[in-house]
C-alpha positions as CSV (number, residue, x, y, z in Angstrom):
1,X,-6.4,9.3,-1.7
2,X,-7.2,13.0,-2.2
3,X,-10.4,12.7,0.0
4,X,-8.5,10.8,2.6
5,X,-5.5,13.3,2.4
6,X,-8.1,16.3,3.1
7,X,-9.2,14.3,6.3
8,X,-5.6,13.4,7.2
9,X,-4.7,17.2,7.2
10,X,-7.3,18.5,9.4
11,X,-8.1,15.6,12.1
12,X,-7.0,15.9,15.7
13,X,-7.0,12.0,16.0
14,X,-4.3,10.9,13.5
15,X,-3.9,7.6,14.9
16,X,-7.7,6.8,14.9
17,X,-8.2,8.1,11.4
18,X,-5.4,5.8,9.9
19,X,-7.0,3.0,11.8
20,X,-10.5,3.8,10.2
21,X,-9.4,4.0,6.7
22,X,-7.1,0.9,7.0
23,X,-3.8,2.5,6.2
24,X,-1.0,0.2,5.6
25,X,1.3,2.2,8.1
26,X,-0.4,2.9,11.5
27,X,0.8,6.0,13.6
28,X,2.7,5.1,16.6
29,X,4.1,8.4,17.5
30,X,7.7,7.0,16.9
31,X,10.4,9.8,16.2
32,X,13.1,9.2,13.4
33,X,16.4,10.4,13.3
34,X,16.9,12.7,10.3
35,X,19.2,10.5,8.5
36,X,17.0,7.7,8.9
37,X,13.6,9.4,7.4
38,X,12.0,8.0,4.4
39,X,13.8,9.4,1.4
40,X,10.6,10.3,-0.2
41,X,9.8,12.7,2.8
42,X,13.1,13.7,4.0
43,X,13.4,17.2,2.4
44,X,9.7,17.8,3.3
45,X,10.0,16.8,6.9
46,X,13.3,18.9,7.6
47,X,11.9,22.1,6.0
48,X,8.4,21.7,6.9
49,X,6.5,23.0,10.1
50,X,4.4,20.9,12.3
51,X,0.9,20.2,10.8
52,X,2.2,20.5,7.1
53,X,1.1,17.6,4.8
54,X,2.9,16.6,1.8
55,X,2.0,16.0,-1.7
56,X,0.7,12.5,-2.5
57,X,3.5,10.2,-3.7
58,X,3.2,7.2,-5.9
59,X,5.5,4.1,-6.6
60,X,4.8,0.8,-7.7
61,X,1.1,1.1,-7.2
62,X,1.9,2.4,-3.7
63,X,0.4,5.6,-2.6
64,X,1.3,7.7,0.4
65,X,1.2,11.2,2.0
66,X,2.9,12.3,5.2
67,X,2.1,14.7,7.9
68,X,4.6,16.4,10.2
69,X,3.7,15.8,13.9
70,X,6.6,17.1,15.5
71,X,9.8,18.0,13.5
72,X,12.1,19.3,16.0
73,X,12.7,16.6,18.8
74,X,16.1,16.5,20.2
75,X,16.7,12.8,21.9
76,X,19.5,10.1,21.8
77,X,19.3,7.7,18.8
78,X,20.3,4.7,21.0
79,X,20.6,3.5,24.6
80,X,22.5,0.7,26.2
81,X,20.3,-1.3,28.7
82,X,20.0,-4.2,30.7
83,X,17.3,-5.7,32.6
84,X,15.8,-8.0,35.4
85,X,12.4,-9.6,34.6
86,X,10.6,-10.5,37.8
87,X,7.7,-13.1,37.7
88,X,6.6,-14.5,40.8
89,X,3.7,-16.8,41.7
90,X,1.3,-14.0,42.4
91,X,1.3,-10.3,41.7
92,X,2.0,-9.4,45.2
93,X,5.2,-11.3,45.5
94,X,6.2,-10.0,42.1
95,X,5.7,-6.5,43.3
96,X,7.6,-7.3,46.6
97,X,10.5,-8.6,44.9
98,X,10.6,-5.9,42.2
99,X,10.6,-3.3,45.1
100,X,13.2,-4.9,47.0
101,X,15.7,-5.3,44.0
102,X,14.8,-1.9,42.9
103,X,15.9,-0.6,46.5
104,X,19.1,-2.7,46.4
105,X,20.3,-1.7,43.1
106,X,19.8,2.0,43.9
107,X,21.9,1.3,47.0
108,X,24.7,0.1,45.0
109,X,24.1,-3.7,44.8
110,X,25.7,-5.5,41.7
111,X,22.9,-5.4,38.9
112,X,24.6,-8.2,36.9
113,X,24.4,-10.5,40.0
114,X,21.0,-10.0,40.7
115,X,19.9,-10.4,37.2
116,X,21.7,-13.7,37.1
117,X,20.1,-14.8,40.6
118,X,16.4,-13.6,40.1
119,X,15.7,-12.7,36.2
120,X,13.3,-15.0,34.7
121,X,14.7,-13.8,31.4
122,X,17.2,-15.6,29.2
123,X,19.5,-12.7,29.2
124,X,20.0,-13.6,33.3
125,X,23.1,-15.6,32.0
126,X,24.7,-12.6,30.7
127,X,23.8,-10.5,33.9
128,X,20.7,-9.0,32.2
129,X,22.5,-7.5,29.1
130,X,20.3,-6.2,26.1
131,X,22.7,-4.0,24.7
132,X,22.1,-1.0,22.3
133,X,18.6,-0.5,21.2
134,X,16.6,2.1,19.2
135,X,13.3,3.5,19.7
136,X,12.2,1.6,16.6
137,X,13.1,-1.8,18.5
138,X,10.5,-0.7,21.3
139,X,7.8,0.0,18.8
140,X,8.3,-3.0,16.9
141,X,7.6,-4.8,20.0
142,X,4.5,-2.8,21.1
143,X,6.6,-1.2,23.9
144,X,6.3,2.6,22.5
145,X,4.9,3.6,26.0
146,X,8.7,3.1,27.4
147,X,10.3,5.3,24.9
148,X,10.0,8.6,26.8
149,X,11.6,7.1,29.9
150,X,14.5,5.3,28.4
151,X,15.4,7.8,25.4
152,X,14.1,11.4,27.0
153,X,14.3,11.1,30.5
154,X,17.4,11.4,32.6
155,X,16.6,8.3,35.2
156,X,19.0,5.5,34.8
157,X,16.8,3.0,36.8
158,X,13.3,2.4,35.7
159,X,10.4,-0.4,36.3
160,X,7.8,-1.0,33.9
161,X,4.8,-3.8,33.8
162,X,5.1,-6.4,31.3
163,X,2.2,-8.6,31.3
164,X,2.2,-10.5,34.6
165,X,5.9,-9.5,35.1
166,X,7.8,-6.4,36.2
167,X,11.0,-5.4,34.5
168,X,13.6,-3.4,36.1
169,X,15.6,-1.5,33.5
170,X,18.9,-0.1,33.8
171,X,20.1,2.7,31.3
172,X,23.9,2.2,31.2
173,X,24.3,4.7,28.3
174,X,22.6,7.0,26.0
175,X,24.1,8.6,22.8
176,X,24.1,12.5,22.3
177,X,21.0,13.9,21.3
178,X,20.1,14.1,17.7
179,X,17.3,15.8,15.8
180,X,14.3,13.3,15.4
181,X,10.9,13.9,13.5
182,X,7.7,12.5,14.1
183,X,5.8,11.8,10.7
184,X,2.3,10.0,10.5
185,X,2.1,8.3,6.9
186,X,-1.1,7.6,5.2
187,X,-0.2,4.5,2.9
188,X,-2.3,2.5,0.7
189,X,-1.2,-0.1,-1.7
190,X,-3.5,-0.3,-4.7
191,X,-4.2,-4.0,-5.8
192,X,-5.6,-5.0,-9.1
193,X,-9.3,-6.0,-8.6
194,X,-10.5,-9.7,-9.7
195,X,-11.8,-8.0,-12.6
196,X,-8.8,-6.3,-13.6
197,X,-6.6,-9.7,-13.2
198,X,-9.3,-11.7,-15.2
199,X,-8.9,-9.0,-18.2
200,X,-5.0,-9.3,-17.9
201,X,-5.3,-12.9,-17.9
202,X,-7.5,-13.1,-20.9
203,X,-5.4,-10.7,-22.7
204,X,-2.6,-13.2,-22.2
205,X,-4.3,-16.0,-23.3
206,X,-5.4,-14.1,-26.5
207,X,-1.7,-13.3,-26.8
208,X,-0.3,-17.1,-27.0
209,X,-3.4,-18.1,-29.0
210,X,-2.6,-15.6,-31.7
211,X,1.1,-16.0,-31.4
212,X,1.6,-19.5,-31.5
213,X,5.0,-19.6,-33.0
214,X,8.2,-18.5,-31.8
215,X,8.7,-16.0,-34.6
216,X,5.4,-14.4,-33.9
217,X,5.8,-14.4,-30.1
218,X,9.1,-12.5,-30.4
219,X,8.0,-10.3,-33.1
220,X,4.6,-9.3,-31.6
221,X,6.3,-8.5,-28.2
222,X,8.8,-6.4,-29.9
223,X,6.3,-4.6,-31.7
224,X,4.1,-3.9,-28.5
225,X,7.0,-3.2,-26.2
226,X,6.2,-6.0,-24.1
227,X,9.1,-7.5,-21.8
228,X,10.5,-10.5,-23.0
229,X,13.3,-12.2,-20.7
230,X,15.6,-14.7,-21.8
231,X,16.7,-17.3,-19.3
232,X,18.5,-20.7,-19.2
233,X,16.5,-23.2,-17.4
234,X,17.8,-26.1,-15.6
235,X,15.4,-29.2,-14.9
236,X,15.7,-28.9,-11.3
237,X,15.3,-25.2,-10.9
238,X,12.8,-24.2,-8.2
239,X,11.5,-21.4,-10.3
240,X,11.6,-19.9,-14.1
241,X,13.5,-16.9,-14.8
242,X,13.8,-15.9,-11.2
243,X,10.1,-15.6,-10.7
244,X,8.3,-17.0,-7.8
245,X,5.8,-19.6,-7.8
246,X,6.8,-20.8,-11.6
247,X,8.0,-24.4,-10.9
248,X,5.4,-25.4,-13.5
249,X,6.7,-23.4,-16.3
250,X,9.9,-25.2,-15.6
251,X,8.3,-28.6,-16.0
252,X,6.7,-27.3,-19.3
253,X,10.2,-26.4,-20.6
254,X,11.5,-29.9,-20.3
255,X,8.4,-31.6,-22.1
256,X,8.5,-28.9,-24.8
257,X,10.4,-28.9,-28.2
258,X,12.2,-25.9,-29.8
259,X,10.2,-23.3,-31.1
260,X,7.0,-24.3,-28.8
261,X,4.7,-21.7,-27.2
262,X,3.1,-22.7,-24.0
263,X,-0.8,-23.0,-24.3
264,X,-1.0,-22.3,-20.6
265,X,-0.4,-18.8,-18.9
266,X,1.7,-18.9,-15.6
267,X,1.1,-16.7,-12.7
268,X,3.9,-15.2,-10.5
269,X,2.5,-12.7,-7.7
270,X,0.5,-10.1,-9.7
271,X,2.2,-10.9,-13.1
272,X,0.9,-13.2,-15.8
273,X,3.6,-15.1,-18.1
274,X,3.6,-16.6,-21.4
275,X,6.5,-18.9,-22.3
276,X,8.2,-19.9,-25.4
277,X,11.2,-22.3,-25.9
278,X,13.9,-20.7,-28.1
279,X,16.6,-23.2,-27.8
280,X,17.6,-26.4,-26.3
281,X,21.2,-26.6,-25.2
282,X,22.5,-30.3,-25.2
283,X,24.2,-31.8,-22.1
284,X,27.7,-30.9,-22.3
285,X,29.6,-27.4,-22.8
286,X,27.4,-24.9,-23.9
287,X,28.5,-22.6,-26.8
288,X,29.3,-19.1,-25.5
289,X,27.2,-17.6,-28.3
290,X,24.2,-19.4,-26.6
291,X,24.7,-17.7,-23.2
292,X,26.4,-14.4,-24.0
293,X,23.3,-12.2,-23.4
294,X,22.6,-14.2,-20.1
295,X,25.9,-13.8,-18.7
296,X,26.0,-10.2,-19.8
297,X,22.9,-9.4,-17.8
298,X,24.1,-11.6,-14.8
299,X,27.3,-9.8,-14.5
300,X,25.4,-6.3,-14.6
301,X,23.0,-7.5,-12.0
302,X,25.8,-8.9,-9.7
303,X,27.7,-5.7,-9.9
304,X,24.6,-3.7,-9.2
305,X,23.8,-5.8,-6.1
306,X,27.6,-5.4,-4.9
307,X,27.1,-1.6,-5.1
308,X,23.7,-1.5,-3.3
309,X,25.1,-4.2,-0.6
310,X,28.2,-2.0,0.1
311,X,26.0,1.0,0.6
312,X,23.7,-0.7,3.1
313,X,26.7,-2.2,5.1
314,X,28.2,1.4,5.3
315,X,25.0,2.6,6.6
316,X,24.6,-0.3,9.2
317,X,28.1,0.0,10.4
318,X,27.7,3.8,10.8
319,X,24.5,3.6,12.8
320,X,23.9,0.1,14.0
321,X,20.2,0.1,13.1
322,X,18.1,-1.0,10.5
323,X,16.2,2.4,10.7
324,X,19.1,4.0,9.3
325,X,18.7,2.3,6.1
326,X,15.3,4.3,5.4
327,X,13.7,1.1,3.8
328,X,10.7,-1.1,4.8
329,X,11.9,-3.8,7.4
330,X,10.2,-7.4,7.3
331,X,10.8,-10.5,9.1
332,X,10.9,-14.4,8.4
333,X,10.4,-16.8,11.2
334,X,11.6,-20.4,11.8
335,X,14.3,-20.1,9.1
336,X,16.4,-23.4,8.7
337,X,20.1,-23.3,7.2
338,X,18.8,-26.3,5.1
339,X,15.8,-25.2,3.8
340,X,16.5,-22.5,1.0
341,X,13.0,-22.1,-0.2
342,X,11.7,-19.3,1.7
343,X,8.4,-17.3,1.5
344,X,10.1,-14.7,-0.4
345,X,11.5,-17.2,-3.1
346,X,14.6,-19.5,-3.3
347,X,17.4,-17.8,-1.0
348,X,20.2,-20.3,0.2
349,X,22.5,-17.2,1.3
350,X,19.7,-15.8,3.4
351,X,19.0,-19.0,4.8
352,X,22.6,-19.6,5.7
353,X,23.3,-15.9,6.9
354,X,20.3,-16.3,9.4
355,X,21.7,-19.5,10.9
356,X,25.0,-18.0,11.8
357,X,24.3,-14.4,12.6
358,X,23.1,-14.9,16.1
359,X,21.5,-11.7,17.1
360,X,23.8,-9.5,15.1
361,X,23.6,-8.1,11.6
362,X,25.0,-10.1,8.7
363,X,27.0,-8.6,5.8
364,X,24.7,-7.4,3.1
365,X,24.3,-9.4,-0.2
366,X,22.3,-9.7,-3.4
367,X,19.3,-12.1,-3.5
368,X,18.8,-14.9,-6.2
């Protein structure tokens, strides 16, 4: 990373360098409002000058370093827009209709009415209304070349080529300019090699071979500072102790006897898990002492989730933008309300929220 940092600090082609060295974060040129900057780089970006490079920051096997490209951009954070998408049988007809509508709108024609009549987009039914957007939205859709005209220009009526179509954009309103900063970020996640993974797996196998009773399992873990989690498991649970891809561990639990240690190591992501069965709760009401520790941890987790959810909701309400959270953003496709097993794990609340949100932010909530 230090060698890459030297090149990163001096190159005149930042985007090309990040592409060549396979940075996890490409450089798009996007400028971000100060309150939405990555917290790891916020103080550096605000106080530094163009061209400055931060120290290397590491967190959970992710290493990253930032370079200030422009730290004094004044531009609106959001713009309210609507559009008309023109797509005719030939490029010539598309251009002719686009020019005609552009002139008509400039002459005072009703934009919404024209959108309803001529636009090929689904938004035609709502007069071409898109609503409030941020720079991040355009960059996420590979439309970064439109940013300057929509956010930094003064024109209210614009045209953009979009594949075989032409879009007429009307900027209805822009928020007041705020300070934005453009950072380039070199980021690499360091993953364990297959050799390292094999070594960890073999170590885990040796552990269960040498500690094949519950007493040995628990005592050796305590002596070596290993993470031991207690968890109640139901027969139909999709995963064990909240860890993904561990359904086989649940099956083992229901075939084992009290005091058994699994003869198999289970893998969840980059983690290897050894399992021991400490207690079987018979059908009926479970004694409080048997679940006291788990209940205490569950309450702590829920309270922490409530606090974080409240903070996220406040930021979203104040800024109406995911960028304001200063957190990585990912997406899930084809989420069905009745299918709670998602690629990120068993998340019934997320599946339900996705089904009813309808192009708006849901409330924030803790995951499973």
